[in-house]
C-alpha positions as CSV (number, residue, x, y, z in Angstrom):
1,X,56.6,-50.8,0.4
2,X,52.7,-50.9,1.2
3,X,51.2,-53.3,3.3
4,X,47.9,-54.6,2.3
5,X,45.5,-55.6,5.2
6,X,42.3,-57.4,3.7
7,X,39.7,-55.8,5.4
8,X,41.3,-55.1,8.7
9,X,41.6,-51.7,10.4
10,X,45.0,-50.8,11.0
11,X,45.2,-49.3,14.5
12,X,48.0,-49.1,17.2
13,X,46.6,-48.4,20.5
14,X,46.6,-44.5,21.2
15,X,48.9,-42.5,19.4
16,X,50.8,-39.5,20.9
17,X,49.1,-36.0,21.0
18,X,47.5,-34.4,18.0
19,X,49.6,-32.5,15.6
20,X,46.7,-30.7,13.7
21,X,47.8,-27.1,13.8
22,X,45.8,-24.1,12.4
23,X,46.9,-23.4,8.9
24,X,47.4,-19.7,9.8
25,X,49.8,-18.7,7.0
26,X,49.0,-20.6,3.8
27,X,51.7,-21.0,1.2
28,X,49.4,-23.0,-1.1
29,X,46.1,-24.7,-1.4
30,X,43.9,-21.9,-0.1
31,X,42.2,-20.6,-3.5
32,X,40.2,-17.9,-3.2
33,X,38.0,-18.2,-6.5
34,X,34.7,-16.6,-6.4
35,X,32.0,-19.4,-6.5
36,X,29.9,-17.3,-9.0
37,X,32.9,-17.4,-11.4
38,X,33.3,-21.2,-10.8
39,X,29.7,-21.9,-11.6
40,X,30.0,-20.0,-15.1
41,X,33.1,-21.9,-15.9
42,X,32.0,-25.3,-14.6
43,X,28.7,-25.1,-16.1
44,X,30.0,-25.0,-19.7
45,X,32.1,-28.0,-18.9
46,X,29.3,-29.8,-17.3
47,X,27.0,-29.2,-20.5
48,X,29.6,-31.1,-23.0
49,X,30.6,-33.6,-20.4
50,X,27.4,-35.5,-20.5
51,X,25.5,-37.0,-17.6
52,X,25.8,-40.5,-15.9
53,X,23.7,-42.4,-13.4
54,X,25.9,-41.6,-10.5
55,X,23.7,-39.8,-8.2
56,X,20.2,-39.7,-6.5
57,X,17.8,-36.9,-6.5
58,X,19.0,-33.9,-4.2
59,X,15.6,-34.1,-2.8
60,X,16.1,-37.4,-1.2
61,X,16.6,-37.8,2.5
62,X,17.6,-40.8,4.6
63,X,16.7,-41.2,8.3
64,X,18.8,-43.0,10.6
65,X,16.7,-42.4,13.7
66,X,16.0,-39.7,16.1
67,X,19.1,-38.0,17.6
68,X,19.6,-38.5,21.1
69,X,22.0,-36.3,23.2
70,X,25.4,-36.9,21.8
71,X,27.4,-38.9,24.4
72,X,31.1,-37.4,24.8
73,X,33.0,-40.6,24.4
74,X,35.6,-41.8,21.9
75,X,34.9,-45.0,20.1
76,X,37.9,-47.3,19.7
77,X,39.1,-48.8,16.4
78,X,39.2,-52.5,15.9
79,X,42.5,-54.0,16.9
80,X,44.9,-55.1,14.1
81,X,48.5,-56.3,14.0
82,X,50.9,-53.4,13.8
83,X,52.6,-52.8,10.4
84,X,56.2,-52.9,9.8
85,X,58.2,-49.9,11.1
86,X,58.8,-48.8,7.7
87,X,55.7,-50.1,5.9
88,X,52.6,-48.1,4.6
89,X,49.3,-49.7,5.4
90,X,46.0,-49.6,3.4
91,X,43.1,-52.1,2.9
92,X,42.9,-54.5,0.1
93,X,41.7,-53.2,-3.2
94,X,38.0,-53.6,-4.2
95,X,37.2,-53.2,-7.9
96,X,34.3,-51.0,-9.0
97,X,31.2,-53.4,-9.6
98,X,30.3,-51.4,-12.7
99,X,32.0,-50.4,-16.1
100,X,34.1,-47.6,-15.1
101,X,34.5,-46.4,-19.0
102,X,30.8,-45.9,-18.8
103,X,31.4,-42.9,-16.4
104,X,34.1,-41.3,-18.5
105,X,33.7,-38.7,-21.3
106,X,36.2,-36.7,-23.4
107,X,37.3,-33.8,-21.2
108,X,35.5,-30.6,-22.2
109,X,33.8,-32.6,-25.0
110,X,36.9,-32.7,-27.1
111,X,39.6,-34.6,-24.9
112,X,41.4,-31.4,-24.3
113,X,44.3,-31.4,-21.7
114,X,43.9,-28.8,-18.9
115,X,46.4,-26.0,-18.4
116,X,49.2,-26.3,-15.9
117,X,48.6,-24.6,-12.5
118,X,49.7,-21.1,-11.9
119,X,53.4,-20.6,-11.2
120,X,54.3,-21.8,-7.7
121,X,50.8,-23.6,-7.1
122,X,50.8,-27.4,-7.0
123,X,48.5,-29.6,-9.2
124,X,44.7,-29.5,-8.6
125,X,41.8,-31.9,-9.0
126,X,38.3,-30.4,-8.7
127,X,34.8,-31.5,-8.9
128,X,31.2,-30.5,-7.6
129,X,28.8,-32.4,-5.4
130,X,25.0,-31.9,-4.3
131,X,23.6,-33.0,-0.9
132,X,22.7,-36.6,-0.7
133,X,20.7,-37.0,2.3
134,X,20.5,-36.1,6.1
135,X,21.1,-38.6,8.9
136,X,21.8,-38.9,12.7
137,X,24.7,-41.2,11.9
138,X,28.6,-41.0,11.9
139,X,30.2,-44.2,10.7
140,X,33.6,-43.1,12.0
141,X,33.0,-41.7,15.3
142,X,29.9,-44.0,16.2
143,X,30.1,-46.8,13.7
144,X,27.3,-49.4,14.0
145,X,25.3,-46.9,16.1
146,X,22.6,-45.4,14.2
147,X,20.9,-42.4,15.5
148,X,23.7,-41.8,18.0
149,X,25.2,-38.5,16.4
150,X,24.1,-34.8,15.8
151,X,22.4,-34.4,12.5
152,X,24.6,-34.6,9.5
153,X,24.4,-33.5,5.9
154,X,26.1,-36.1,3.7
155,X,27.6,-35.9,0.2
156,X,29.0,-38.2,-2.0
157,X,28.0,-42.1,-1.5
158,X,24.3,-42.0,-1.3
159,X,24.0,-44.9,1.0
160,X,26.4,-43.7,3.9
161,X,25.0,-44.5,7.2
162,X,26.2,-45.6,10.6
163,X,27.2,-49.1,9.4
164,X,29.3,-48.0,6.3
165,X,32.7,-49.4,6.0
166,X,35.2,-49.1,3.3
167,X,33.8,-52.3,1.7
168,X,30.2,-51.1,1.7
169,X,31.1,-47.9,0.4
170,X,33.1,-49.3,-2.6
171,X,30.3,-51.9,-3.4
172,X,27.1,-49.9,-3.0
173,X,25.5,-46.7,-3.3
174,X,25.6,-44.0,-6.1
175,X,27.3,-40.7,-5.6
176,X,26.4,-37.1,-5.6
177,X,30.0,-36.2,-6.2
178,X,29.9,-36.3,-10.0
179,X,30.0,-40.1,-10.4
180,X,30.2,-43.5,-8.5
181,X,33.9,-43.3,-9.6
182,X,34.0,-41.6,-6.3
183,X,32.1,-43.3,-3.8
184,X,33.7,-41.6,-0.8
185,X,31.7,-40.3,1.8
186,X,32.0,-36.5,3.0
187,X,29.8,-35.1,5.7
188,X,29.4,-32.3,8.0
189,X,26.9,-30.8,10.7
190,X,23.6,-29.9,8.9
191,X,22.9,-26.2,8.5
192,X,19.6,-25.5,10.6
193,X,17.5,-22.3,9.9
194,X,16.6,-21.6,13.5
195,X,13.0,-22.9,13.0
196,X,13.8,-26.5,13.3
197,X,14.5,-27.2,9.5
198,X,17.4,-28.1,7.6
199,X,19.0,-25.5,4.9
200,X,20.4,-27.7,2.2
201,X,23.5,-26.4,0.2
202,X,22.9,-25.7,-3.3
203,X,26.2,-27.3,-4.3
204,X,29.6,-28.3,-2.5
205,X,32.9,-27.6,-4.1
206,X,35.8,-30.0,-3.4
207,X,39.3,-29.8,-4.7
208,X,42.4,-31.9,-3.9
209,X,45.9,-30.7,-4.0
210,X,49.3,-31.9,-3.2
211,X,53.0,-31.2,-4.8
212,X,54.2,-33.6,-7.3
213,X,55.6,-36.9,-6.2
214,X,58.9,-36.0,-8.1
215,X,59.1,-32.7,-6.4
216,X,62.4,-32.6,-4.2
217,X,60.4,-31.4,-1.4
218,X,58.7,-34.5,-1.0
219,X,61.8,-35.9,0.5
220,X,63.4,-34.0,3.4
221,X,66.5,-36.0,3.1
222,X,67.0,-34.5,-0.4
223,X,65.7,-30.8,0.0
224,X,66.4,-28.2,2.5
225,X,62.7,-27.2,2.2
226,X,61.4,-30.9,2.4
227,X,57.7,-31.2,3.4
228,X,58.1,-34.8,4.5
229,X,59.7,-38.2,4.1
230,X,57.5,-39.0,0.9
231,X,54.5,-37.8,-1.2
232,X,52.1,-40.8,-1.3
233,X,48.3,-41.4,-2.6
234,X,45.5,-41.6,-0.2
235,X,45.7,-45.1,1.2
236,X,42.6,-47.2,0.8
237,X,40.3,-47.3,4.0
238,X,41.8,-43.9,5.3
239,X,39.2,-41.8,7.3
240,X,39.3,-39.0,9.7
241,X,37.6,-36.1,11.3
242,X,38.7,-32.7,11.1
243,X,37.7,-29.0,12.2
244,X,36.2,-28.4,15.8
245,X,36.6,-31.2,18.1
246,X,33.4,-32.0,19.5
247,X,35.0,-34.3,22.1
248,X,37.4,-32.0,23.8
249,X,36.3,-28.5,22.6
250,X,39.9,-27.7,21.8
251,X,40.8,-25.2,19.0
252,X,40.0,-26.6,15.4
253,X,42.5,-28.6,13.4
254,X,43.0,-27.0,10.1
255,X,41.8,-23.9,8.4
256,X,38.2,-23.3,8.6
257,X,35.9,-20.3,7.8
258,X,32.9,-18.9,6.4
259,X,32.5,-16.6,3.3
260,X,30.1,-14.7,1.2
261,X,29.7,-14.6,-2.4
262,X,27.2,-12.9,-4.8
263,X,25.8,-9.4,-5.8
264,X,26.4,-7.1,-2.9
265,X,28.2,-9.7,-0.9
266,X,31.6,-9.0,0.9
267,X,33.9,-12.0,0.7
268,X,36.2,-12.8,3.6
269,X,37.4,-15.3,6.0
270,X,34.8,-15.0,8.8
271,X,35.2,-17.0,11.9
272,X,31.5,-17.8,12.6
273,X,28.3,-17.7,10.8
274,X,27.4,-14.5,13.1
275,X,30.5,-12.5,11.7
276,X,29.9,-13.5,8.0
277,X,26.0,-12.9,8.2
278,X,26.2,-9.0,7.7
279,X,28.3,-9.6,4.6
280,X,25.9,-11.9,3.0
281,X,22.7,-10.1,1.6
282,X,19.4,-12.1,1.1
283,X,19.8,-14.1,-2.2
284,X,23.5,-14.3,-2.1
285,X,25.6,-17.5,-1.0
286,X,26.9,-18.0,2.4
287,X,30.0,-20.5,2.3
288,X,31.2,-23.0,4.9
289,X,34.9,-23.8,3.9
290,X,37.3,-26.2,5.6
291,X,40.6,-27.7,4.8
292,X,41.4,-31.4,5.4
293,X,44.7,-32.7,6.8
294,X,47.7,-32.8,4.6
295,X,50.0,-35.5,6.5
296,X,49.8,-39.0,7.6
297,X,51.6,-41.2,9.9
298,X,51.8,-44.3,7.5
299,X,50.7,-46.7,10.1
300,X,47.2,-46.1,10.9
301,X,44.0,-45.7,8.8
302,X,42.0,-44.5,11.8
303,X,42.9,-43.4,15.4
304,X,40.8,-43.5,18.9
305,X,40.0,-39.8,18.5
306,X,40.0,-40.3,14.6
307,X,42.3,-37.3,14.3
308,X,45.7,-38.3,15.6
309,X,46.9,-40.6,12.4
310,X,46.6,-37.6,10.3
311,X,48.1,-33.9,10.7
312,X,48.8,-30.7,8.9
313,X,52.0,-29.4,7.6
314,X,52.8,-26.0,9.1
315,X,55.5,-23.3,9.5
316,X,56.5,-24.1,13.0
317,X,60.1,-25.0,11.9
318,X,60.6,-21.2,11.8
319,X,62.2,-21.7,8.4
320,X,59.4,-20.2,6.3
321,X,58.4,-23.4,4.4
322,X,55.6,-26.0,5.1
323,X,56.8,-29.1,6.9
324,X,54.6,-32.2,8.1
325,X,55.5,-33.2,11.8
326,X,58.1,-35.9,12.2
327,X,55.4,-38.1,13.6
328,X,53.4,-37.9,10.3
329,X,56.0,-37.8,7.7
330,X,53.9,-38.8,4.6
331,X,52.5,-35.9,2.5
332,X,48.9,-36.9,1.3
333,X,46.6,-34.9,-1.2
334,X,44.7,-32.4,0.8
335,X,41.2,-31.4,-0.2
336,X,39.1,-28.2,0.5
337,X,35.4,-28.6,1.0
338,X,33.2,-25.6,0.5
339,X,29.3,-26.0,1.1
340,X,27.4,-22.8,-0.4
341,X,23.8,-22.1,0.9
342,X,21.5,-19.4,-0.5
343,X,20.8,-16.8,2.1
344,X,17.3,-15.8,3.2
345,X,15.3,-13.9,5.7
346,X,15.9,-16.4,8.5
347,X,19.5,-15.6,8.7
348,X,20.0,-13.0,11.4
349,X,22.4,-10.3,9.7
350,X,22.7,-8.2,12.7
351,X,26.2,-9.2,13.3
352,X,25.5,-9.8,17.0
353,X,24.3,-12.9,19.1
354,X,23.1,-13.6,22.4
355,X,21.1,-16.6,21.8
356,X,17.8,-15.0,22.1
357,X,17.0,-14.8,18.5
358,X,16.7,-17.7,16.2
359,X,18.9,-17.7,13.2
360,X,21.0,-20.1,11.1
361,X,23.3,-22.4,13.0
362,X,25.1,-25.7,12.6
363,X,23.2,-28.7,14.3
364,X,26.5,-29.4,16.4
365,X,26.2,-25.8,17.7
366,X,22.9,-26.7,19.7
367,X,23.5,-30.1,21.4
368,X,20.9,-31.5,23.7
369,X,21.6,-30.9,27.4
370,X,24.4,-28.4,26.5
371,X,24.5,-24.5,26.1
372,X,24.2,-23.3,22.6
373,X,27.4,-22.2,21.0
374,X,27.9,-19.2,18.9
375,X,26.5,-20.3,15.3
376,X,29.3,-21.8,13.4
377,X,31.7,-22.3,16.2
378,X,31.5,-26.1,16.0
379,X,32.1,-26.5,12.4
380,X,34.1,-29.6,11.5
381,X,33.7,-32.4,8.8
382,X,34.4,-36.1,8.1
383,X,35.8,-38.0,5.3
384,X,35.7,-41.8,4.5
385,X,37.6,-42.3,1.2
386,X,36.3,-44.9,-1.3
387,X,37.8,-43.9,-4.8
388,X,38.0,-46.2,-7.7
389,X,41.6,-47.1,-7.5
390,X,42.2,-46.8,-11.3
391,X,40.5,-43.3,-11.5
392,X,42.3,-41.9,-8.3
393,X,45.6,-42.9,-10.1
394,X,44.5,-40.9,-13.2
395,X,44.0,-37.5,-11.4
396,X,47.0,-38.3,-9.2
397,X,49.2,-39.2,-12.1
398,X,47.9,-36.2,-14.3
399,X,46.4,-33.5,-12.4
400,X,48.8,-33.8,-9.3
401,X,52.1,-35.2,-10.6
402,X,52.0,-33.2,-13.9
403,X,51.0,-30.1,-12.0
404,X,47.8,-29.3,-14.0
405,X,44.8,-27.3,-13.0
406,X,41.8,-29.9,-13.4
407,X,38.4,-28.8,-12.8
408,X,34.9,-30.5,-13.2
409,X,36.1,-33.9,-12.6
410,X,38.7,-33.5,-15.5
411,X,41.4,-36.4,-15.0
412,X,44.3,-34.6,-16.7
413,X,44.3,-37.3,-19.4
414,X,41.7,-36.2,-22.0
415,X,39.1,-37.8,-20.0
416,X,36.5,-36.5,-17.5
417,X,34.2,-37.9,-15.0
418,X,30.5,-37.8,-16.0
419,X,28.3,-35.6,-13.8
420,X,25.1,-37.5,-12.3
421,X,21.9,-37.0,-14.0
422,X,20.2,-35.1,-11.1
423,X,23.1,-32.5,-10.4
424,X,21.5,-29.0,-9.9
425,X,23.2,-25.7,-9.1
426,X,20.3,-25.0,-6.8
427,X,19.0,-27.2,-4.1
428,X,15.4,-28.3,-4.6
429,X,13.9,-28.5,-2.1
430,X,16.1,-26.1,-0.3
431,X,14.5,-26.1,3.1
432,X,13.7,-29.8,4.4
433,X,12.5,-31.2,7.5
434,X,15.0,-33.4,9.7
435,X,14.5,-37.1,9.2
436,X,12.2,-38.6,11.8
């Protein structure tokens, strides 16, 4: 049973210690497809998929005020009645305020059904985003406090700001993630070039994966290799922060790394930008890749530190299979976000760093009043879900539950989300000044 809370954030005081563990031994979900191969394949699909009105120009910027030194504090979610012990919470449904059928086209131009996932892999749903805007806002960590955060790069909903809520995301803004059918907000620290300017990603690849809801591993009472109590959709109103913890400085939650792709590049899982740089020649792509949580407590859509209500399945049971923590028994679709940037001469490719030479770094690596961190150390991301219910059900029912390999917004049912008209594989402009 799922409890519907009309516009109320579901929170229960402070949960126990975080269970986000580093995903050190991936059994699934860590695809290593070359982005250059991905571009070639997806470009063909995008040509036949048609263009919708979903996004804004990739050159647009949005200012939320000058960044002040980021206060190390934890915002508290609004109080709400506790749900029933065995209930799942989510916010009330908000229908899209446009004709969703106008944002759908025949898959691959023909209505073809995508192939099954490779043996042993779960179903997958993939799409591509462009950058939307930059801003000193974070509606999860600093809701209603514009200008409070370090500088972020936003993808998806084009109107995400400090005052964004589930309702505002569902009812306003276009989207730079294929179509306004996905008005979810995704964001991460802005990439800086060491000269006070922002390096915009050329594109952002996102894919969701989860085992099928009918898989016996969804119920640990029915399978010796059970992953959780049940496999469930992403609840309406869910939001979270993952990766490096800017509040505590503890080890990151979830897998995160930097990668290189292109002619002469040496791909790998590099811990920092410094480690990756020697393997990314000028003109190739540097990728920042991170995995979101895969487990949910079923009781809270947010938590005081914006992490404790979600967790990661891991191998800590010692039995060689993935399992969610007992405190977070619901298996949700997990997504990977990969932001890919064209490398230029401003990236120090020496492979060493002592803080004396300007180079690429994340905005969160250089906080006012604090020593600069090794570039890339503070990599983290935020997500605030705002999918159209009908369309999310399509990719869950088909791509995920039928174990299909869906790309380019293919919904697995012969339909595909349109790509927004301003989409480009190359950021233009690529270098921009931070909003004032």
